[in-house]
N, C-alpha and C positions, 0 to 999 in steps of 0.2 A: 585515524578514520573519522570522517565527518559526513553526516547525512542530514540533508535539509529538505524537509517536505514543504510543499505549497499546493494551492489549488482547492483547499477546503472552503466551506461556506454554507449558506442557508439555501435550501432548495425545496421545492414542493414535491410531495409524493408523485412518483412517476417520472420525475426529472432526472437529469444526468449531471455528473461532475467528472472532471479528469484531474486526478492527483499526480503530482510529480515529486520525484526524490532525486536531488542532485547529490552525487557521491564524490568523495575525494579521499586521498590518503592511502589508497590501496589500488591494486590492479583490477579495476571494475569488471573487465570482461572475463576474468577467471573465476568469479564467485557467483553462487546463487544469491538471488535477492528476494526479499519477502515483504509483504504488507500484513500488518496485524491491526487490530482495533480493540479499543476498550471503552465500553459503555459505562455510564455511572452505576456504581454498585456491583459491577460485574468484573470477572477476571479478563485479562487480555487474551484474545483469541486470534489464531492464525487465520488470515483471510485468503491469501494466495502466495504462491512461490513460483519463481521462474529460475530454471537452472542456467548455468553458463552456456549450455547448448541450445537453450530456448524451450525446453520442456516445461510444462506448467502443471500446477496443482491448484485446485480451488476447494474451499470449504463448501459443503453441501448448501449452506444457506445463501451463497452468492453465485453458485454455478449457473451459467446461462445468462447472468445479468452483468457480471464484472469481467473485465479482461485485463490481465497483467501483461506488460510488455517492457522491452528494454531497448535502449539505443546506446550501444557500446562506444560509438564515436563521441557521444555527448556525456558519457558517464552518468546516465540518467535512467531511472526506471519510472514506469507509469502505472496507474490504475484507472482504467476507464470504468465508470460506474453508471449503469443505465437502470431504468425502472426502479429507482430508489424507493425504499419503504421507510416508514418512521422507525422501524427496528434497526435500520442501518445507522441511526444516529450514534456517533461515537467519536472519540479521538483516534485518528488513523496514523499509524507509525510505519515507517520503513525500517528494515533491519538487514544486517549482514553478519554472517558468522565467519570471523577471520582470526586465525591463530588461537583457536580454542576459546574465543570470546565472542559473545553476541553484542553487536553495537546497535544502538537505536537512535533514531532522530528525535527531534523535540515534539513531533506530532503536529497534526493539523486537524482542526475541528470540522466535522461534517454534521450538519443538523438537517434532518428531513422533517418538515412540518408545513402544514397549510396555514 
């Protein structure tokens, strides 16, 4: 299993970013995919999940601002982040639970600052 995130960067408060996670090594369409984040000095927290059927879950802190999606033809999941706040600053990771193990990507840094 390999997960590769991209799309992070520096953005001003109120701005937008779109993260991507390219997946390989498993049958992407059959598994739920997630995004989590870890800010400095804090524990990693789940941000959003999308099931194989397209059902979604969002943490309260991002509900209404972030949108998770997937393209099974491209083996890629996305996280559209709008109305970004300084407290959204973190390393963002994609993950998948396959064969009783959670796999993580290397992460992509998102910094929200003026």
